C-alpha atoms as one frame of an Amber mdcrd trajectory, in Angstrom:
protein
 -13.687 149.129 104.677 -17.056 149.065 102.743 -19.268 145.413 102.362 -18.417
 145.867  98.419 -14.866 146.144  98.691 -13.549 142.378  99.143 -16.195 141.679
  96.155 -14.337 144.116  94.456 -10.796 143.370  94.945 -11.917 139.661  93.471
 -12.621 141.748  90.191 -10.745 141.813  86.586 -11.263 144.251  84.106  -9.046
 142.739  81.283  -8.417 143.051  77.859  -6.600 140.757  75.433  -4.510 143.000
  72.747  -1.848 141.804  70.057  -1.287 142.149  66.834  -3.444 140.241  63.907
  -2.927 136.824  64.181  -1.165 136.263  67.078  -4.162 133.637  68.725  -5.653
 136.315  70.707  -8.912 134.903  70.031  -8.038 131.458  70.492  -6.658 132.357
  73.697 -10.187 133.280  74.861 -11.658 130.595  74.145  -9.716 128.271  75.755
 -10.428 130.794  79.023 -13.824 130.299  78.469 -13.520 126.449  78.288 -11.039
 126.466  81.576 -13.103 128.671  83.343 -16.465 126.690  82.793 -18.064 128.828
  80.380 -18.499 126.725  77.358 -18.410 122.896  77.324 -16.676 123.019  74.184
 -13.509 124.313  72.485 -14.438 126.983  69.870 -11.997 127.672  67.145 -11.334
 130.244  64.987 -10.186 128.027  61.891 -13.539 125.950  62.055 -15.442 129.254
  62.429 -17.084 128.082  66.185 -15.354 131.204  67.682 -17.881 132.329  70.768
 -16.471 135.672  70.497 -16.063 135.960  66.802 -19.681 136.094  66.407 -20.261
 138.207  63.281 -20.807 136.338  60.399 -17.790 138.314  58.796 -15.729 137.698
  61.435 -16.246 134.043  60.791 -15.566 134.117  56.837 -12.631 136.233  57.106
 -10.871 134.554  60.749 -10.021 137.765  62.151 -12.234 139.499  65.035 -13.505
 142.737  63.788 -15.583 144.408  66.970 -14.611 143.907  70.745 -16.453 141.462
  72.276 -16.422 141.100  76.255 -17.132 138.280  77.689 -17.772 137.468  82.292
 -16.126 134.334  83.693 -14.877 132.982  86.769 -11.263 131.697  88.387 -10.574
 131.019  91.713 -13.809 133.071  93.232 -12.801 135.912  91.078 -14.643 137.846
  88.171 -12.898 138.289  84.972 -14.445 140.501  82.624 -12.010 139.661  79.403
 -12.611 141.704  76.312 -11.044 140.404  73.102 -10.012 143.123  70.635  -8.760
 143.282  67.091  -5.619 143.185  65.715  -5.769 144.881  62.826  -5.042 148.366
  62.330  -8.495 149.474  60.851 -10.235 148.444  63.535  -7.683 150.674  66.196
 -10.757 152.376  67.638 -12.764 148.837  69.164  -8.782 148.683  70.871  -8.712
 152.380  71.930 -11.780 151.748  73.624 -11.320 148.862  75.187  -8.051 149.898
  76.911  -9.553 153.063  78.330 -12.076 151.141  80.538  -9.736 148.057  81.600
  -7.419 147.394  84.337  -5.275 144.985  82.750  -4.179 143.664  79.725  -2.965
 140.265  78.828  -0.594 141.169  75.480  -0.508 137.943  73.264   2.808 137.529
  70.938   3.614 135.125  68.331   6.526 132.874  69.715   8.009 132.879  65.505
   7.534 136.588  65.174   8.313 138.455  68.624   6.865 141.732  69.191   4.761
 142.612  65.248   3.886 146.096  64.481   0.440 146.425  65.579   2.071 144.947
  68.938   3.621 148.010  69.200   0.860 150.035  68.408  -1.167 148.773  71.419
   1.813 148.483  73.250   1.834 152.302  73.054  -1.887 152.882  73.702  -1.675
 150.736  76.642   1.124 152.734  77.695  -0.958 155.796  77.170  -3.664 154.953
  79.477  -1.026 153.515  81.720  -2.586 149.832  81.636  -0.687 147.151  83.862
  -0.103 144.227  81.555   1.119 140.459  81.683   2.696 138.993  77.980   1.741
 135.440  76.513   4.699 134.157  74.520   1.945 131.696  72.480   2.554 129.375
  69.586   5.152 127.843  71.540   4.114 124.519  69.380   5.138 126.613  66.133
   7.827 125.650  63.964   9.956 128.106  64.242   8.867 129.123  68.075  11.847
 130.993  70.314  10.798 132.082  73.166  14.196 133.801  74.072  14.036 135.570
  70.771  10.175 136.891  71.631  11.776 138.182  75.238  14.086 139.570  73.737
  11.816 141.521  71.128  10.087 142.896  73.995  13.233 144.738  75.104  14.676
 145.737  72.105  11.254 146.555  70.321   9.171 148.121  73.118  11.664 149.419
  76.079   9.685 147.236  78.287  11.435 145.661  81.314  10.338 141.968  81.105
   9.956 139.607  84.022  10.169 135.826  82.775   8.216 133.737  85.512   8.548
 130.039  82.584  10.331 128.478  80.446   9.571 125.848  77.901  10.129 122.579
  78.239  10.592 122.031  74.383   9.821 123.780  71.644   7.584 123.455  67.973
   6.613 120.009  67.638   8.419 118.398  71.144   6.363 121.783  73.300   4.665
 119.842  76.434   4.897 122.243  79.266   6.535 125.041  81.478   9.187 125.308
  84.458   7.286 127.485  87.116  10.040 129.786  88.228   8.376 130.493  91.710
   7.849 127.028  92.417  10.499 125.670  90.971   8.213 122.762  89.488   7.495
 121.453  85.849   3.971 121.834  84.660   2.660 119.404  81.910  -1.297 118.989
  80.323  -1.795 114.858  80.674  -4.828 114.995  78.293  -6.070 116.575  74.973
  -8.144 118.779  76.574  -5.918 120.190  78.637  -7.951 120.798  81.652  -5.581
 118.866  83.899  -2.422 119.819  85.294   0.407 117.948  86.571   3.639 119.016
  88.338   6.402 116.883  88.770  10.238 117.784  88.671  11.912 119.850  86.399
  13.728 117.848  83.799  17.127 117.389  84.242  18.574 119.218  81.121  16.462
 122.276  82.204  17.747 122.263  85.917  20.519 124.869  85.426  18.642 127.131
  82.913  15.805 127.517  85.198  17.883 128.238  88.315  19.973 130.983  86.145
  16.681 132.162  85.714  15.311 132.119  88.462  18.229 133.927  89.777  17.290
 136.662  87.119  14.088 136.840  87.941  14.706 137.353  91.968  17.178 139.997
  91.209  14.640 141.664  88.853  11.785 141.873  91.391  14.381 142.187  94.417
  15.637 145.850  92.235  11.995 147.427  92.551  11.297 146.189  96.309  13.386
 148.122  98.698  12.369 144.924 101.574  13.208 142.617  99.283  16.893 144.051
  98.123  18.013 143.622 101.702  17.101 140.282 102.070  18.662 139.098  98.923
  21.900 141.453  99.550  21.973 139.328 102.680  21.494 135.951 101.080  17.923
 135.728 102.569  16.196 133.484  99.871  12.498 135.085  99.344   9.606 132.872
  99.928   7.482 132.565  96.848   4.828 134.496  98.163   6.925 137.709  99.027
   8.035 137.385  95.579   4.637 137.316  94.243   3.391 140.242  95.915   6.358
 142.287  95.117   5.543 141.271  91.625   2.279 142.557  92.126   3.516 145.823
  93.066   6.004 146.028  90.154   3.594 145.362  87.614   1.007 147.909  88.831
   3.562 150.537  88.732   4.353 149.391  84.878   7.841 148.714  85.948   7.703
 145.231  85.359   6.151 142.986  82.887   5.598 139.096  84.126   6.378 136.895
  80.950   4.188 134.034  80.390   4.384 130.998  77.830   2.499 128.067  76.338
   0.214 126.886  73.104  -3.342 128.328  73.206  -4.198 125.800  69.854  -2.592
 122.933  71.748  -4.231 124.247  75.271  -1.175 124.328  76.899  -0.139 126.878
  79.674  -3.762 129.037  79.796  -4.326 128.265  83.253  -1.367 129.238  84.545
  -2.015 132.776  82.660  -5.426 132.926  84.169  -3.676 132.584  87.921  -1.408
 135.316  86.782  -4.393 137.593  85.974  -5.645 137.092  89.519  -2.354 137.491
  91.236  -0.713 140.124  89.418  -3.303 142.268  87.478  -5.257 144.903  89.493
  -8.852 145.157  90.765 -10.440 148.556  90.504  -9.593 149.046  93.710  -5.926
 149.102  92.618  -6.808 151.154  90.156  -8.296 153.922  92.779 -10.316 156.812
  92.316 -11.632 158.324  88.902 -11.349 161.592  88.241 -13.593 164.160  86.415
 -15.160 167.875  86.180 -18.348 168.917  87.365 -19.890 170.524  84.274 -21.985
 172.588  86.212 -18.523 174.780  87.967 -15.580 173.035  86.174 -14.111 172.013
  89.909 -12.781 168.815  89.342 -14.263 166.291  91.012 -12.838 162.303  91.872
 -14.809 159.357  92.683 -13.928 156.316  94.475 -14.737 152.800  93.444 -17.440
 152.074  96.612 -20.939 151.592  95.640 -21.817 154.114  98.277 -20.458 156.764
  95.888 -22.822 158.329  93.283 -22.750 156.821  90.109 -19.944 157.471  88.020
 -20.062 155.034  84.548 -19.016 155.509  81.245 -20.280 154.361  78.011 -17.631
 152.771  76.032 -19.362 151.250  73.528 -22.475 151.548  71.360 -23.664 148.274
  69.136 -26.664 147.666  67.087 -27.693 144.694  68.233 -29.669 141.943  65.754
 -32.228 141.023  68.184 -32.722 143.562  70.917 -32.099 146.789  69.101 -29.385
 149.348  70.671 -26.870 147.767  73.007 -24.829 150.041  75.154 -21.276 148.667
  77.097 -20.570 150.840  80.114 -18.044 150.580  83.055 -19.243 151.645  85.923
 -16.622 153.975  88.389 -18.641 154.499  91.369 -22.026 153.650  92.823 -24.742
 151.408  91.388 -26.391 151.543  88.059 -29.681 149.700  88.397 -32.802 148.643
  86.161 -35.516 151.450  86.197 -32.966 154.169  87.893 -32.995 157.850  86.103
 -29.559 158.508  85.155 -28.057 162.041  84.005 -26.141 162.351  80.665 -23.435
 164.503  81.266 -22.852 165.485  77.778 -26.189 166.249  76.281 -27.462 167.712
  80.142 -30.339 164.986  79.841 -31.474 162.662  81.430 -32.113 158.781  80.683
 -34.276 155.928  82.339 -31.973 152.363  82.642 -34.085 149.593  80.854 -32.687
 145.649  81.150 -29.569 145.316  81.795 -27.542 142.359  81.304 -24.151 140.775
  81.604 -22.658 139.901  78.382 -21.183 136.141  77.261 -19.741 137.625  73.675
 -23.292 137.449  71.812 -25.557 135.849  74.474 -26.492 137.608  77.585 -28.005
 137.152  81.337 -30.074 139.825  82.527 -29.113 141.625  86.200 -30.821 144.083
  87.987 -27.304 146.108  88.309 -23.869 146.556  87.700 -22.107 147.772  90.597
 -18.799 149.673  91.219 -15.596 148.838  89.135 -18.049 145.876  86.862 -18.671
 146.329  83.316 -21.597 145.100  81.543 -24.488 146.574  78.808 -27.693 148.402
  78.381 -30.494 147.230  76.309 -32.644 150.278  74.569 -30.712 153.413  75.710
 -31.484 155.702  72.627 -29.407 158.667  73.756 -26.261 157.598  75.175 -23.002
 157.866  72.643 -19.515 156.253  73.132 -17.834 158.095  75.536 -20.478 159.878
  77.241 -20.734 159.678  81.186 -23.793 158.789  83.245 -24.523 160.016  86.758
 -26.360 160.959  89.786 -28.490 163.673  88.397 -27.874 165.305  91.732 -24.099
 164.804  91.765 -23.158 165.420  88.144 -19.623 164.447  86.703 -17.901 164.806
  83.250 -15.417 162.466  82.908 -12.692 162.489  80.405 -14.057 161.421  76.698
 -12.402 158.897  74.268  -9.935 160.597  71.998 -10.329 158.422  68.655  -8.465
 159.290  65.343  -9.580 160.868  62.111 -10.934 158.646  59.488  -8.447 158.776
  56.760 -10.331 156.766  53.435 -12.810 158.501  52.044 -15.291 157.052  49.379
 -18.491 157.826  47.391 -21.473 155.848  47.811 -24.720 155.260  46.314 -28.024
 152.749  46.705 -28.140 150.463  43.602 -31.869 151.559  43.470 -34.278 154.586
  44.057 -35.959 152.892  46.517 -33.033 152.237  48.664 -32.370 155.544  49.310
 -34.087 156.064  52.491 -32.512 152.847  54.019 -29.067 153.141  53.003 -28.810
 156.401  54.671 -30.470 154.531  57.518 -27.916 151.782  57.592 -24.910 154.202
  57.326 -26.269 156.340  60.201 -26.724 153.150  62.580 -23.160 152.151  62.085
 -21.746 155.527  62.463 -23.329 155.517  65.940 -21.687 152.325  66.447 -18.121
 152.907  65.567 -16.897 156.396  65.978 -13.763 156.144  63.208 -16.705 155.839
  60.651 -18.087 159.060  59.534 -20.964 159.529  57.089 -21.773 162.959  55.118
 -23.152 164.566  51.848 -21.133 166.826  50.034 -22.670 169.266  48.293 -20.522
 170.606  46.564 -20.284 166.954  44.428 -23.666 165.599  45.509 -22.421 162.852
  46.569 -22.977 160.737  50.019 -19.486 160.052  51.474 -18.423 157.902  54.104
 -15.230 157.647  56.089 -13.042 154.874  57.840  -9.828 153.948  59.149  -8.669
 151.434  56.114  -9.238 149.520  52.634 -10.621 146.856  55.274 -12.582 148.630
  57.690 -14.831 150.195  54.673 -15.133 146.805  53.302 -16.440 145.220  56.287
 -18.796 148.110  57.003 -20.230 148.371  53.351 -20.106 144.490  53.390 -22.800
 145.032  56.730 -25.220 147.313  54.823 -25.301 144.374  52.141 -25.887 141.744
  54.549 -27.299 143.163  57.841 -29.380 145.609  56.541 -30.035 143.943  53.124
 -29.286 147.369  51.049 -27.660 147.587  47.824 -24.948 149.997  47.375 -22.585
 150.933  44.879 -19.123 151.995  45.843 -17.065 154.586  43.533 -14.045 156.789
  44.199 -13.964 159.475  46.596 -13.662 163.506  45.375 -12.221 166.467  47.322
 -14.209 169.186  47.742 -12.181 172.134  46.930 -13.265 176.211  47.565 -12.525
 179.298  46.010 -11.377 182.905  47.747 -10.304 186.084  46.141  -6.179 187.096
  46.362  -6.349 190.408  46.611  -9.302 193.289  47.619 -11.848 194.568  45.758
 -13.106 198.408  47.098 -15.587 199.192  45.137 -18.053 196.671  43.080 -21.584
 197.628  41.982 -24.320 195.568  41.083 -28.103 196.703  40.093 -31.199 195.039
  39.399 -33.491 197.573  37.508 -36.532 196.471  35.430 -39.397 198.134  34.808
 -42.617 197.682  33.186 -45.963 199.086  33.037 -47.025 198.282  36.851 -44.671
 197.953  39.874 -40.869 197.324  38.553 -37.704 196.028  40.358 -35.038 198.532
  41.592 -31.895 197.365  43.323 -28.417 198.803  43.647 -25.299 197.940  46.234
 -21.530 199.060  45.960 -19.627 195.844  47.495 -15.878 196.206  48.955 -14.497
 192.657  49.301 -11.196 191.683  51.191  -9.713 187.969  51.714 -10.396 186.581
  54.872  -8.674 184.829  57.796  -8.271 181.056  57.615 -11.754 179.563  58.606
 -13.652 182.669  58.949 -16.631 181.746  55.766 -18.427 184.458  54.395 -18.103
 187.443  56.806 -20.876 190.195  55.909 -21.197 193.787  57.615 -22.860 196.966
  56.559 -21.820 200.785  56.811 -24.545 202.196  54.817 -24.960 205.717  56.534
 -28.033 208.383  56.037 -30.702 205.903  54.489 -29.452 205.253  51.143 -31.124
 201.727  51.413 -33.189 200.801  54.372 -32.674 199.108  56.692 -35.315 196.575
  55.997 -33.297 195.464  53.154 -29.962 194.415  54.368 -31.293 190.789  55.041
 -32.000 190.050  51.701 -28.485 191.797  50.735 -26.770 189.342  53.217 -29.118
 186.164  51.441 -27.969 187.446  47.953 -24.077 187.462  49.113 -24.702 184.069
  50.578 -26.442 182.977  47.602 -23.255 183.932  45.489 -20.591 182.612  47.437
 -22.286 179.250  46.527 -20.642 178.978  43.009 -16.931 180.900  42.693 -15.725
 182.354  39.463 -13.144 179.663  38.603 -14.412 176.334  38.890 -18.203 176.994
  40.454 -16.321 175.298  43.998 -18.008 176.939  46.918 -16.318 180.663  48.296
 -15.270 181.118  51.500 -12.875 183.647  53.574 -14.217 186.633  52.034 -15.037
 189.871  54.100 -17.870 191.766  52.483 -18.637 195.612  53.083 -22.028 197.056
  52.249 -20.567 200.446  51.241 -23.777 202.621  49.375 -26.301 202.161  46.930
 -29.858 203.112  46.221 -33.585 202.427  46.696 -36.636 203.512  44.887 -39.634
 204.183  46.861 -41.945 202.122  45.053 -40.083 199.560  43.217 -37.331 198.056
  45.684 -37.994 194.846  47.185 -36.813 192.236  48.834 -35.821 189.767  45.447
 -34.107 193.099  43.804 -31.705 193.742  46.240 -30.942 190.157  46.733 -30.301
 189.741  42.978 -28.300 193.308  42.575 -26.022 191.744  45.997 -25.725 188.487
  43.833 -24.267 190.353  40.866 -22.015 192.588  42.927 -20.576 189.502  44.761
 -19.767 187.470  41.345 -18.449 190.527  39.546 -16.553 191.538  42.652 -15.000
 187.527  42.290 -13.842 188.060  38.725 -12.206 191.246  39.409 -10.401 190.037
  42.864  -8.087 187.772  41.266 -10.009 184.061  42.506  -7.729 181.332  44.110
  -8.490 177.796  43.822  -8.338 176.280  47.725  -7.782 172.749  49.141  -8.486
 171.106  52.691  -5.278 170.842  54.474  -4.862 168.138  57.170  -2.753 168.526
  60.406  -0.526 165.262  60.380   0.967 163.702  63.209   2.900 160.506  62.063
   4.819 158.461  64.708   7.411 156.753  63.077  10.838 154.220  64.631  13.651
 156.261  63.862  15.040 153.860  60.986  12.433 154.417  58.675  12.130 157.872
  59.403  14.404 159.257  56.035  11.762 156.746  53.628   8.609 158.184  55.801
  10.045 161.924  55.424  10.209 160.904  51.096   6.964 159.962  51.282   5.982
 163.071  52.660   7.942 165.237  50.707   6.565 163.908  47.473   2.449 164.248
  48.835   2.835 167.901  49.029   3.162 168.017  53.240   4.962 170.904  54.774
   6.478 169.474  57.892   6.221 171.977  60.790   8.084 170.128  63.855  10.071
 166.745  64.687  10.455 165.532  67.982  11.623 162.611  69.969   8.533 160.130
  70.262   7.720 157.350  73.235   9.424 154.255  72.504  12.446 155.294  70.697
  10.177 156.585  67.799  10.013 160.307  65.874   6.875 162.236  65.711   6.549
 164.032  62.788   3.882 167.089  62.336   2.896 168.563  59.032   0.581 170.297
  57.133  -0.833 167.881  54.163  -2.986 168.182  51.845  -6.184 166.027  52.036
  -5.969 165.556  48.229  -2.624 163.690  49.125  -3.963 161.636  51.965  -5.446
 158.640  49.456  -3.552 155.800  49.768  -1.483 157.292  52.543  -2.093 154.248
  55.008  -1.041 151.581  52.613   2.046 153.685  51.680   2.897 154.206  54.850
   2.771 150.933  55.835   4.835 149.585  52.668   7.486 152.702  54.146   7.445
 151.667  57.777   7.224 147.710  57.413   3.771 148.432  59.206   5.520 150.107
  62.103   4.251 153.497  61.626   0.886 155.156  62.956  -0.205 158.447  62.137
  -3.285 160.384  63.046  -4.739 163.184  60.721  -7.934 166.039  61.505  -8.378
 168.601  59.354  -7.112 172.057  59.760  -8.378 174.762  57.117  -8.371 175.509
  53.381  -5.430 176.687  51.573  -4.425 178.490  48.449  -3.715 175.646  45.847
  -0.195 176.422  43.981  -0.746 178.226  40.793   0.901 176.054  38.408  -0.917
 172.961  40.400  -4.129 175.097  40.179  -3.502 175.561  36.499  -2.969 171.966
  36.019  -6.436 171.128  37.927  -8.462 173.217  36.332  -7.266 172.562  33.075
  -8.487 169.189  33.169 -11.973 169.564  34.249 -11.905 169.714  37.659  -9.976
 168.689  40.973 -10.932 165.741  42.345  -8.648 163.268  43.969  -6.098 161.768
  42.201  -6.472 157.801  41.708
């Protein structure tokens, strides 16, 4: 056993994940208080939450960026990440789940499983993250613990293991019954710092005995030794039950359920006990797998400080005080200040500067980050989200983090000409930080376009441009950049540029053939000249002329794509032929070829996948049909959902996120990525071109 293993066994990398407003941040604040990390209780409503440190988070009362906090409980270090609940910030949840070992799923006792709970649950399933559930807000009017537990079974297909029963509900909620020890737990003081144990209230003795018998039965079904004793009528010890429950939790067969009210300071310490007792350490998770980038051979790294360094950068943030902050999870070896590491993606070496352990927006300097641990590097310029950092002599590439494609584009421009450079800098800084935020300059529309996961996502990011970077920005409506191609072959088209003057003239003459090319092929040029009709030195000029002409098509001036151009013949003049003459002649020929080639308007097509619960499938299919989506596949997805795959014009996707939420009560998910350009239906193209060009619908 490695000398580092006892430390690893006492490490928990945990995320708090849930639907928006279920109480994740309040629960995190209570964890910080009871583990001694804060001396006062932070409040989301009062804007004093430690992990909601951005101005916008405090103003809106929601979490926007995941915050990493380290704390101690029962001689265990807990690295806790409080993630956002809003669907627009799904990237923050995804990158947290990629590096976490376990999760706390917070449910609202009134609402039970909500749409975004389903989303994060499926994401956690994808990464095989063991979870415990905390039914929060037991003090709220309408709180119903049994209904919340039932919703775990019905909506998520999960098998809950109920560890507690609430004592009272709504305003009379005062504590819990611990079904493992069969004691009542109450919190006497207002701050909830002191637990008191006593006998179970008489009204709850029978329900508690029934619930305990169900719990033992559920655990025994997942443990052969316990099942044999249970069948023989032997009552298992609490330690045996806990050990068997831990194994079933780590295997994702059972999901322990606790309850409380974080706001009223009840139930948080048992939740911390459950994190220590039931959720995995890095040792339980075992080795991480990657490939050697030199040989493509599979590589395995054990969670051990003696192994070569393997670390994953899972988040890059622009820190207002220290510059660039890169969060890393170390899987093997140690990351030390001053050491040189190899970035497996860029194949470059980097020197490690300051290392810090994060405490929301505050930090403590540390000398090293050990195997299994999570902390941050300051000032690392070349590292991006999803990059693997490793020992130079033992390179390894871990699977990167896959993020969904952004779905909403808007055009932005600076308020004044002086802000042009500052705006570009601000947008690219935010794009480095957030993998679902994209920036590009559209040549066709001369707009700077930014893309995100939804209206709120873009609103928050553009507000950060104004407040953090002090750049004035105007936001417009997006346009779809269409393209053009030809619909038929043009076997022979000539272009001449002959200009005679008293001195040297200009002479260029080319004969081209044009043909439609495959999707995504662009402009392909080849020469079939033989016998020296056009000297070879003029061929690059002719190709440049073709590409020049392809910048604007014959229908509406959109760029031309997917055309194969073949140079068949031509002629030259020994004195008057020049590069410029042949470039111009090629341009003339290509433009004439476009006119003769039955020009076609193209629109960008996206590959769309929608994951929708079965009861909303009809409404979602109608929505897709109305948006000209060509459905190419339908199959059963996880948790009773249906996965619909299709090809859809990107112009139809504006407002789709909101429409999909309405059609599915927020329970459908979708991802989309650009696929290719395809012809617009002739009637629609005529309408678009007849109304002054193709742009996005309002």
